[in-house]
N, C-alpha and C positions, 0 to 999 in steps of 0.2 A: 201420453197421457193426454196430450192439448185434443187429439182427435179422438178419442173413448171422452171426453170429458163436454162435448160441444152440445148445449144445448144446458147446460147445468153450470149451477154458482160452485166453486170450491171454497171453502171455509177452513182456515187452518185455527184448531184450537189449541189454547197454549194457557196460561196462567191470569193472562187479563181476558181473554177471548172464552170463555166458556162458553159450555153449549148452550146455556140458558142466555146467555149475553146476547148470543149470536142470534139466537132462534129469535129473541123478545126484537133487537133490530129489526130483522125479517120482518115478523108480524106489524112492527111500527110501521115499517116501509110501505109493505102491501096494504096497508089497513086491515088485516085479518080480524074478525071477530071473534072466529071459529078454525080450531087447528084440532085436524084429526091424524092419529098415529095407530101403528099397527098393535091392536089389544092382547092379540092370541104370541107377540114378540116380546112387549114391552112387561116387565114385573111390575105388581100391587106396587111395593114399595117406590118404583120408579114414577110411575103413572100419577100417585100420591104426591110424590115431591114437584111433580112438572105442574100439577093442578096449584099450588099455595107459589112457585117460582114465575111461571110461564104467563104472561099478559092478553089471555085467551081463554074461551070457553075450548075444552078438551074434550074430544069425540072418540070413543075408539070405532077403527074404521077397518073393514074386512077388505084387503087386499083385492080379492076377486072382484067386488063391488066398484073398487077402484079402477079396474085393469077392463072395463069393459069395451072402452075406446080404445081403438088399435088407431096407429098412423098406416098410411097404405104401405110403409116398408116392413113392419109388423106383420101384416094379413099376406104379404108375398112371402114373408120366411115363415109362415105359419102353413099357406100351401105348398112350398116348398116341402117342407119336414112333413108333412100329410103323404106328399107324393111318394117320399124316399119310404116311408113306412109302407103304404099299400104295396111298393113293389118289392120288399122285403115280406112281406107279412105271409107268405108259402113256404118260408123255409122255419117259422115257427108253429105249423098248423098242428102237429103232434100234441106240443105243449099245451094250446088252448082248447083242443078237444077232449082234456082229460085224463092224456098221457104223463108219463114224465119222462125225464131224460134216460132212465135205464130202458124202458120200452121203447124210447127214439132208438138207442144205440142197438136196440138187439132186432134191429127188422135187417 
């Protein structure tokens, strides 16, 4: 778990260390004024509660915008994945050209 958590901070939640307590501590430690969250993944009720409990201005953030910057390692993994897809794309061409599995299998 330690290797997978490299670059992240783990915070254990319990009765005294609630999510809002920990997030408010991070807000204070980092001197944050604004906090973004994935608006499509958080319910209105939860967002409304956070608005009253968290000590920062909340904004709904789109993950696509947040992930536009990639590390060199991420770029290399994406390039590798694209290469794998390109090398296998011929195996699926009947499906992409309007065919279906039955048409492909009848050949």
